[in-house]
C-alpha positions as CSV (number, residue, x, y, z in Angstrom):
1,M,93.3,154.9,33.4
2,K,96.6,153.5,33.4
3,K,97.2,155.2,36.8
4,K,94.2,153.6,38.4
5,T,95.3,150.2,37.4
6,A,98.7,151.0,38.7
7,K,97.2,151.9,42.1
8,S,94.8,149.3,42.4
9,K,97.5,146.4,41.8
10,P,98.4,145.3,45.4
11,K,101.7,145.3,46.5
12,R,103.3,141.9,47.6
13,S,104.2,142.1,51.2
14,K,106.4,139.9,53.5
15,V,103.3,138.2,54.9
16,D,102.5,137.0,51.3
17,T,105.9,135.7,50.5
18,T,105.8,133.8,53.8
19,E,102.6,132.0,52.7
20,K,103.9,131.3,49.2
21,N,107.0,129.6,50.9
22,M,104.7,127.4,53.2
23,V,102.6,126.4,50.2
24,V,106.0,125.3,48.3
25,E,107.1,123.2,51.2
26,E,103.9,121.5,51.9
27,N,103.9,120.4,48.2
28,P,107.6,119.8,47.4
29,D,106.6,117.4,44.5
30,D,105.6,120.5,42.3
31,N,109.0,121.6,42.1
32,M,110.4,118.2,41.4
33,D,111.2,117.2,37.4
34,T,108.5,114.5,36.5
35,S,111.1,112.9,34.3
36,G,112.7,111.4,37.1
37,S,116.1,113.6,37.1
38,E,117.3,115.7,39.7
39,P,115.9,119.4,39.8
40,E,118.2,122.0,38.3
41,N,117.8,124.7,40.9
42,N,119.8,123.5,44.1
43,E,120.3,127.2,45.3
44,N,117.7,126.2,48.4
45,P,119.4,123.3,50.0
46,E,116.8,123.2,52.7
47,L,114.1,122.8,50.1
48,Q,115.9,120.0,48.7
49,E,116.1,118.3,52.2
50,A,112.6,118.7,52.7
51,V,111.8,117.0,49.4
52,E,113.9,114.1,50.1
53,A,112.5,113.8,53.5
54,E,108.9,113.5,52.3
55,S,109.8,111.0,49.3
56,S,111.7,109.0,52.0
57,D,109.6,105.9,53.7
58,D,111.4,106.7,57.0
59,A,110.2,110.1,57.0
60,A,109.6,111.8,60.6
61,E,106.1,111.8,61.6
62,G,104.0,114.7,63.2
63,P,105.3,118.2,63.7
64,R,108.7,119.4,62.8
65,D,110.7,122.5,62.3
66,Q,111.9,123.2,58.6
67,G,113.4,126.5,57.5
68,G,112.2,128.5,60.6
69,F,108.6,127.2,59.9
70,T,106.8,124.6,61.8
71,I,105.3,121.8,59.6
72,L,102.2,120.0,61.0
73,G,103.0,116.8,58.9
74,E,101.0,113.8,58.9
75,Y,101.0,110.4,60.9
76,K,101.4,107.1,59.0
77,A,99.5,104.0,59.9
78,R,102.1,101.3,60.6
79,E,101.4,97.9,61.5
80,K,101.6,97.2,64.9
81,K,103.4,94.1,66.2
82,Q,101.1,91.7,68.1
83,V,102.0,91.7,71.9
84,E,102.4,88.2,73.2
85,R,101.6,86.7,76.4
86,V,104.7,85.6,78.3
87,L,104.1,83.7,81.4
88,P,106.7,82.0,83.8
89,N,107.7,78.8,82.7
90,W,105.9,76.9,85.5
91,L,102.7,78.1,84.0
92,R,103.8,77.8,80.3
93,F,104.9,74.0,80.8
94,P,102.7,72.4,83.3
95,V,102.6,68.8,84.2
96,L,99.6,67.6,82.1
97,I,97.1,65.4,83.7
98,N,96.0,62.7,81.3
99,N,92.2,62.2,81.6
100,E,92.1,59.0,80.0
101,E,94.6,57.3,82.4
102,R,93.1,55.4,85.4
103,C,94.9,53.2,87.8
104,Q,94.4,51.6,91.1
105,F,95.1,53.1,94.8
106,S,97.3,50.0,95.4
107,E,99.7,51.0,92.5
108,V,100.4,54.6,93.6
109,R,104.1,55.1,94.7
110,N,104.8,55.5,98.2
111,L,101.2,55.6,99.4
112,D,100.7,53.6,102.7
113,T,99.0,50.2,102.6
114,S,96.6,51.2,105.6
115,L,95.2,54.0,103.5
116,V,94.7,51.9,100.5
117,Q,92.6,49.2,103.0
118,K,90.7,52.2,104.1
119,L,89.6,53.2,100.7
120,K,88.6,49.7,99.7
121,E,86.5,49.8,102.9
122,N,84.6,52.8,101.5
123,G,84.3,51.5,98.0
124,I,87.2,53.2,96.4
125,E,89.8,51.2,94.6
126,T,90.5,53.1,91.3
127,C,92.1,56.4,91.5
128,S,91.1,59.1,89.3
129,P,93.7,61.0,86.6
130,V,94.1,63.9,89.1
131,Q,95.1,61.4,91.9
132,W,97.4,59.2,90.1
133,T,99.4,62.4,88.6
134,V,99.5,64.5,91.9
135,L,99.7,62.0,94.7
136,P,103.2,60.7,93.9
137,E,104.4,64.1,94.0
138,L,103.1,65.0,97.5
139,L,104.3,61.7,98.9
140,A,107.6,62.5,97.6
141,Q,107.8,65.5,99.5
142,C,107.2,63.6,102.5
143,T,109.7,61.1,102.1
144,C,112.6,62.7,104.2
145,G,110.1,63.4,107.0
146,L,108.0,66.5,107.8
147,Y,111.2,68.7,108.2
148,A,112.3,68.7,104.6
149,G,111.0,68.2,101.1
150,D,112.7,65.9,98.3
151,A,116.3,65.4,98.7
152,G,116.0,67.6,101.9
153,F,115.3,70.7,100.6
154,Q,112.6,73.4,101.0
155,P,109.4,71.4,99.4
156,R,107.9,72.9,96.2
157,D,104.7,74.5,96.3
158,V,101.8,72.7,94.1
159,C,99.0,74.2,92.0
160,V,96.4,71.9,90.7
161,S,93.9,72.7,88.0
162,A,91.5,69.9,87.3
163,P,87.6,69.4,86.4
164,T,85.1,69.6,89.2
165,G,84.4,66.2,90.7
166,S,87.7,64.7,89.5
167,G,88.9,63.9,93.4
168,K,90.9,66.9,94.4
169,T,90.0,66.5,97.9
170,L,91.4,63.1,98.3
171,T,94.4,64.3,96.5
172,F,95.4,66.4,99.4
173,V,93.6,64.6,102.2
174,L,95.6,61.3,101.8
175,P,99.1,62.6,101.7
176,I,98.4,65.0,104.9
177,I,97.0,62.0,107.1
178,Q,100.0,59.8,105.8
179,A,102.6,62.2,106.7
180,L,101.3,63.0,110.1
181,K,100.1,59.9,111.2
182,D,103.0,58.9,113.3
183,R,103.4,62.2,115.3
184,V,104.1,62.2,118.7
185,V,103.0,65.8,120.1
186,P,100.1,67.3,119.0
187,H,100.6,70.6,116.7
188,V,98.7,72.3,114.2
189,R,100.8,71.0,111.1
190,A,98.1,71.2,108.5
191,L,95.6,73.9,107.7
192,V,92.9,73.8,105.1
193,I,91.4,77.2,104.0
194,L,88.1,76.9,102.2
195,P,85.6,79.8,101.0
196,V,82.3,78.6,102.5
197,R,81.1,77.0,105.6
198,D,79.2,74.0,103.8
199,L,82.6,73.1,101.6
200,A,84.6,73.2,104.9
201,I,82.1,70.9,106.6
202,Q,82.4,68.6,103.7
203,V,86.1,68.5,103.8
204,F,86.3,68.3,107.6
205,R,84.1,64.9,107.4
206,V,86.4,63.5,104.4
207,F,89.5,64.1,107.0
208,Q,87.5,62.6,110.0
209,Q,86.5,59.5,107.7
210,Y,90.3,58.8,106.7
211,S,91.9,59.6,109.9
212,E,89.9,57.0,111.9
213,G,92.1,54.7,113.7
214,T,94.9,57.0,114.1
215,S,95.6,59.3,117.1
216,L,95.3,62.5,114.7
217,K,92.7,65.3,115.8
218,V,90.8,67.1,113.3
219,T,88.9,70.5,114.1
220,L,86.5,72.5,112.2
221,L,86.3,76.4,112.6
222,A,83.5,77.7,110.2
223,G,81.0,78.8,112.7
224,K,78.9,75.8,113.0
225,K,79.5,76.1,116.9
226,D,79.9,79.1,119.0
227,F,83.4,80.5,119.3
228,H,84.2,79.4,122.9
229,A,83.3,75.8,121.8
230,E,85.8,75.9,118.9
231,Q,88.3,77.2,121.4
232,M,88.1,74.0,123.4
233,K,88.8,72.0,120.2
234,L,91.7,74.2,119.4
235,V,93.7,74.2,122.7
236,K,93.7,72.9,126.1
237,E,95.2,74.9,129.1
238,R,98.1,73.3,131.4
239,P,97.1,74.6,134.9
240,H,100.3,73.6,136.4
241,A,102.6,74.6,133.7
242,D,104.8,77.7,133.4
243,C,102.6,80.7,132.3
244,S,105.2,81.1,129.1
245,E,103.8,77.6,128.3
246,R,100.5,77.5,129.5
247,W,98.6,76.4,126.4
248,C,99.1,73.5,124.4
249,S,97.7,72.4,120.9
250,A,94.7,70.1,120.9
251,A,94.4,70.0,117.2
252,D,96.7,68.4,114.5
253,I,94.6,69.2,111.3
254,V,92.5,72.5,111.1
255,V,89.8,73.0,108.5
256,A,88.5,76.6,108.4
257,T,86.9,79.5,106.6
258,K,88.9,82.7,106.3
259,G,87.0,84.8,108.6
260,R,86.7,82.3,111.5
261,L,90.2,81.4,111.2
262,L,91.4,85.1,111.6
263,D,89.1,85.6,114.6
264,H,90.8,82.7,116.1
265,I,94.5,83.8,115.3
266,A,93.7,87.2,117.2
267,R,91.6,86.1,119.9
268,T,92.3,82.5,121.2
269,P,95.1,82.4,123.4
270,G,98.0,79.6,122.6
271,F,96.6,78.9,119.2
272,D,100.1,78.3,117.8
273,L,101.0,77.9,113.8
274,T,104.6,77.8,113.9
275,H,104.6,74.1,113.5
276,L,102.4,74.4,110.5
277,R,103.7,72.3,107.6
278,F,100.9,72.0,105.1
279,L,98.9,75.0,104.1
280,V,95.9,74.0,101.5
281,I,94.0,76.9,99.7
282,D,91.0,75.0,98.3
283,E,88.7,77.0,95.4
284,A,92.1,79.1,95.2
285,D,90.9,81.3,92.3
286,R,88.1,82.7,94.6
287,Q,90.0,82.9,97.4
288,M,92.7,85.1,95.4
289,E,90.1,87.6,94.7
290,D,89.8,88.3,98.5
291,V,93.5,89.2,99.0
292,Y,92.2,92.5,99.9
293,D,91.8,91.8,103.2
294,D,95.3,90.5,103.7
295,W,94.1,87.1,105.2
296,L,97.2,85.4,103.7
297,T,99.6,87.5,105.1
298,Q,98.1,87.4,108.5
299,V,98.5,83.4,108.2
300,E,101.9,83.6,107.0
301,N,103.1,85.8,110.0
302,A,101.2,83.6,112.3
303,A,103.2,80.5,110.7
304,Y,106.6,82.3,111.6
305,S,105.8,84.2,114.8
306,P,105.3,82.1,117.8
307,K,102.2,82.8,119.8
308,P,102.5,83.9,123.6
309,C,101.8,81.1,126.2
310,A,101.9,78.5,123.6
311,Y,103.8,75.2,124.4
312,S,106.6,74.5,122.4
313,P,106.6,76.9,119.7
314,Y,108.9,76.2,116.9
315,H,111.5,79.0,116.2
316,R,112.1,78.9,112.4
317,P,113.2,81.8,109.9
318,K,111.2,83.0,107.0
319,P,112.0,81.4,103.3
320,C,115.1,82.9,102.0
321,P,117.3,82.1,99.1
322,L,119.1,78.7,99.1
323,T,122.8,79.5,99.9
324,V,125.6,77.3,101.2
325,A,124.8,78.9,104.8
326,S,121.1,78.3,104.6
327,S,121.4,74.8,103.6
328,Q,123.4,73.8,106.4
329,S,120.5,73.7,108.9
330,T,117.1,71.7,108.4
331,V,114.2,73.8,108.7
332,M,110.5,72.8,108.3
333,H,109.2,75.3,106.0
334,M,105.6,75.6,105.2
335,Q,104.4,73.8,101.8
336,K,101.4,75.7,100.0
337,L,98.8,73.5,97.9
338,L,96.5,75.3,95.6
339,F,93.5,73.5,94.2
340,S,90.8,74.8,91.9
341,A,88.6,73.8,88.6
342,T,89.4,77.4,87.5
343,L,92.8,78.1,88.5
344,S,94.0,81.8,87.2
345,Q,97.2,82.0,85.1
346,N,97.3,85.7,86.0
347,P,100.9,86.3,87.1
348,E,99.9,89.1,89.2
349,K,97.1,87.3,91.2
350,L,99.5,84.4,91.6
351,E,102.4,86.4,92.8
352,Q,100.3,87.5,95.6
353,M,100.1,84.0,97.1
354,N,104.1,84.2,97.5
355,L,104.9,80.6,96.2
356,H,108.0,78.9,96.1
357,L,109.2,77.1,93.1
358,P,105.4,76.3,92.3
359,L,104.7,73.1,90.2
360,L,101.4,73.3,88.0
361,F,99.3,70.3,87.2
362,A,96.7,70.9,84.5
363,A,94.0,68.8,83.1
364,V,94.8,68.0,79.4
365,A,92.3,69.3,76.8
366,P,90.1,66.7,75.4
367,G,91.6,65.3,72.2
368,A,95.1,66.7,73.0
369,V,96.5,63.6,74.1
370,G,96.3,61.9,70.8
371,S,97.7,64.7,69.0
372,L,101.1,65.0,71.2
373,T,104.4,63.5,70.0
374,D,107.4,62.8,72.0
375,A,109.4,65.4,69.8
376,Q,106.4,68.1,70.4
377,E,106.7,70.8,73.3
378,I,104.2,70.3,75.8
379,S,102.9,73.9,76.7
380,S,99.9,75.3,78.7
381,A,97.9,75.6,75.2
382,D,97.6,71.8,75.4
383,A,96.1,72.1,79.1
384,D,92.2,72.7,79.3
385,K,92.1,75.8,81.3
386,F,88.4,75.7,82.3
387,S,87.9,71.8,82.1
388,T,84.8,69.8,82.9
389,P,84.0,66.2,83.5
390,S,84.7,63.9,80.7
391,L,81.2,62.3,80.7
392,L,79.3,65.6,80.6
393,K,76.9,66.5,77.9
394,E,76.5,70.3,77.7
395,N,73.4,71.8,76.0
396,F,71.6,75.1,75.4
397,M,68.3,76.3,74.3
398,D,67.0,79.8,73.6
399,C,63.6,81.0,74.5
400,K,61.5,83.9,75.6
401,A,61.4,85.1,79.3
402,A,57.9,84.0,79.6
403,E,58.5,80.5,78.7
404,K,61.5,79.6,80.7
405,P,59.4,78.4,83.7
406,L,57.3,76.4,81.3
407,V,60.3,74.8,79.9
408,L,61.6,74.2,83.2
409,F,58.5,72.6,84.5
410,H,58.2,70.6,81.0
411,F,61.6,69.0,81.6
412,V,60.5,67.8,85.2
413,L,56.8,66.8,84.7
414,N,56.6,65.6,81.1
415,E,60.3,64.4,80.4
416,Q,60.6,63.0,84.1
417,Y,63.7,64.3,84.8
418,K,65.0,63.4,88.4
419,H,67.8,64.8,90.5
420,V,67.7,67.9,88.8
421,L,69.8,71.0,90.3
422,C,68.5,74.3,88.8
423,F,70.6,77.4,89.4
424,T,69.4,80.9,89.4
425,N,71.4,84.3,89.6
426,S,70.0,85.3,92.9
427,V,68.1,84.2,96.0
428,E,65.2,86.3,95.3
429,S,65.1,84.6,91.9
430,S,65.3,81.3,93.5
431,H,62.7,82.0,96.0
432,R,60.1,83.1,93.4
433,L,61.0,80.1,91.2
434,Y,60.3,77.8,94.1
435,L,56.8,79.4,95.1
436,L,55.9,78.9,91.4
437,A,57.0,75.4,91.2
438,K,55.0,74.4,94.5
439,Q,51.9,75.3,93.0
440,F,52.1,72.4,90.4
441,D,51.0,69.0,91.7
442,G,53.2,66.2,90.9
443,M,56.4,68.0,91.3
444,K,58.7,67.3,94.5
445,V,60.7,70.6,94.9
446,A,62.8,72.2,97.4
447,E,64.8,75.5,98.0
448,I,68.2,75.9,99.4
449,S,70.0,79.4,100.0
450,S,72.6,81.1,102.2
451,L,69.2,82.5,104.2
452,L,68.8,78.8,105.4
453,H,70.6,77.3,108.5
454,T,73.4,74.9,107.8
455,E,71.6,72.0,109.4
456,K,68.3,72.6,107.6
457,R,70.5,72.8,104.1
458,E,72.0,69.4,105.2
459,R,68.8,67.7,105.5
460,I,67.6,69.2,102.3
461,I,70.6,67.8,100.5
462,R,70.2,64.3,102.2
463,K,66.7,64.2,101.1
464,F,67.8,65.1,97.6
465,E,70.4,62.5,97.3
466,R,67.9,60.0,98.6
467,G,65.5,60.8,95.7
468,E,62.7,62.2,98.0
469,I,63.1,65.6,96.2
470,Q,63.0,65.8,92.4
471,M,64.4,69.2,91.6
472,L,66.3,71.4,93.9
473,I,66.6,75.1,93.2
474,C,69.6,77.3,94.4
475,S,71.7,80.3,94.0
476,D,75.2,80.2,92.9
477,M,76.4,79.4,96.7
478,M,76.1,75.6,95.7
479,T,78.3,75.9,92.8
480,R,81.7,75.9,94.5
481,G,83.2,72.4,95.6
482,M,79.9,71.0,97.1
483,D,79.7,67.3,96.4
484,I,76.0,66.1,96.0
485,D,75.4,62.6,95.0
486,N,73.4,61.5,92.2
487,V,72.8,64.7,90.5
488,E,71.7,63.8,87.0
489,Y,70.8,67.2,85.4
490,V,71.8,70.8,85.9
491,I,69.8,73.4,84.6
492,S,70.8,76.8,84.5
493,Y,67.8,78.9,84.6
494,D,69.5,82.3,84.6
495,S,72.4,82.5,82.2
496,P,75.6,82.4,84.2
497,P,77.5,86.0,84.2
498,Y,80.8,84.6,83.9
499,I,82.7,81.6,82.6
500,E,83.9,80.4,85.9
501,T,80.4,80.5,87.1
502,Y,79.2,78.3,84.3
503,I,82.1,75.9,84.7
504,H,81.4,75.3,88.4
505,R,77.5,74.9,87.6
506,V,78.1,72.3,85.3
507,G,80.5,70.6,87.6
508,R,77.9,69.7,89.9
509,T,77.0,66.7,87.8
510,A,79.0,63.9,85.9
511,R,81.3,63.6,88.8
512,A,83.2,60.5,90.0
513,N,83.1,59.1,86.3
514,K,79.3,59.3,86.2
515,P,77.3,60.5,83.3
516,G,75.5,63.9,83.5
517,T,73.8,66.5,81.3
518,A,73.8,70.7,81.7
519,I,71.3,72.5,80.0
520,T,71.5,76.3,80.0
521,L,68.2,78.4,79.2
522,L,68.8,81.5,77.3
523,E,66.9,84.5,76.4
524,G,67.6,86.3,72.9
525,K,69.5,89.1,74.6
526,E,71.8,86.6,76.7
527,M,72.5,84.7,73.7
528,Y,75.2,87.0,72.3
529,H,77.3,87.4,75.8
530,F,76.9,83.7,76.5
531,K,78.3,82.8,73.0
532,K,81.1,85.0,73.4
533,M,82.1,84.1,76.6
534,L,82.2,80.5,75.7
535,R,84.0,80.8,72.3
536,E,86.6,82.8,74.1
537,S,87.2,79.9,76.5
538,A,87.4,77.6,73.6
539,R,84.2,75.6,74.6
540,W,81.5,76.7,72.2
541,K,82.0,73.7,69.9
542,K,81.1,71.5,72.7
543,L,77.6,72.6,73.3
544,K,74.4,71.4,71.6
545,R,71.5,73.4,70.9
546,I,68.1,71.7,71.8
547,S,64.6,72.8,71.5
548,V,61.1,72.0,72.9
549,N,58.0,71.9,70.8
550,Q,55.4,74.5,71.5
551,K,52.7,72.0,71.8
552,C,54.4,70.2,74.7
553,L,54.1,73.7,76.7
554,Q,50.3,74.4,76.1
555,P,48.9,71.7,78.5
556,L,50.9,73.7,81.3
557,V,49.8,77.2,80.5
558,P,46.3,77.2,82.5
559,R,48.4,75.9,85.8
560,F,50.9,78.2,85.2
561,S,48.6,81.0,84.9
562,E,46.9,80.3,88.1
563,A,50.2,80.4,90.0
564,L,51.2,83.7,88.5
565,K,47.9,85.0,90.2
566,V,48.7,83.5,93.6
567,L,52.4,84.6,93.7
568,P,51.9,88.0,94.8
569,E,49.5,87.1,97.5
570,I,52.1,84.7,99.1
571,L,54.9,87.2,98.7
572,S,52.9,89.6,100.6
573,E,52.0,87.3,103.2
574,Q,55.7,86.3,103.7
575,R,56.6,89.7,104.3
576,R,54.0,90.6,106.8
577,Q,55.3,87.7,108.6
578,K,58.7,88.8,108.5
579,K,57.7,92.3,110.1
580,K,55.9,90.4,112.8
581,S,59.0,88.4,113.4
């Protein structure tokens, strides 16, 4: 029996010893004295080092080698320092625009009296806070003439972030006209780039209005006329001149969309931009998104590269660092003026604009003016990144998808809302809603979209401004910069997908120091995204929830049901008409 016991007893191998050592190293506390004194057995110094390493707060994390073996180890959870967003100083410390400050145009420093008189003739005597703050800076850049900025150096580029309807257009129109009105030889010295044709036409008319009585010539490049007709407005041929100077400029100020401008740079002979002094980029945040087509680089290259056969081109070097040698000669550099209601503060996007010592003007967040003291540091935190007009009331309403048309028609028919601008997220949605509204008697409604010709859109807008149309249904093509008079209500039938879209929608009302109301209709699934979007932009607290009694909607249900039955027939008939045409 004893022999069997001896034989059945397993022998301890080297592998077993190895496993034992690994267990000991993974649990070093088992060999430590619980009384707090040091262990008596110090024969294994490597084991002692492992014990001290595990008990230390600064122990290495992850796998490590110990005594010829790899210990997997653990990863300790450590508090990570919050990464702070560091912006360039010109973005961190903007010049704040006080929305509560209003003065007369006659008090604006360096503004020409002839322009003040023209403003009075147009019924404008009080300048907005944006104009009062930015105009003196732009006018100061022209006190030394066109060829140099303030103190004779290269003028600083200017960025303006202010609410919609705050008078940004006049802010760049007046300084440009004042700077160019005494010119002798016509050259393209001011170029205004806009994202859409309708906005370009609107800015072109403002330039025409305030350049009247001067010798300045304003040209529109937006595709409203055919290409050859626009060329005739841009350049004139000198038949008896030398072939190297055959074409002379016929325009001083050019208002254009990007695509049309690039076509003329490539295809119009003698279209020279080397005399360009002002480059205005309106709705800059949207145009920054289109840098993929490299439009800005093409414009800058044209501004510093003389066009063949152009009369008297201006040979100037590209901007370089200021040195003693470069300051000895006076060079007329191009100044960039960026305007937007939602100007991006992304340094990477702004870097693509190649700005020179930029100066940022930003609207003050409501209530921030009174909280600032002289000892406080004025920073971008006090600026309202997504600013809206001060007299705007912002509301929202949650309702079911089937109730949204009824709620909209209730506002127009029962509440007698007038001058209503209704936004949807697509042209198709606008058209369907327009067809439904037409089936209701007593509602004067019209539709406007990118599918309509420019002249027809202008006729519809004029009727809306005169009050002949009660509600205008449109897609987001109307959100950018369009100045439509007498808009009292803005209703977002579809929830805006982005905060920038929301800001530009509600900015169509409460313009020029007039009151206005914005209402956003939200379905249940849209509430979370809309609420999160406005909270991240610090605007949620400014909105008020409204509701409509269901009893008020019941009388509209029969007519709405009939309209839904007729709608498929109307759509199918329109599709047949399109196929025939």
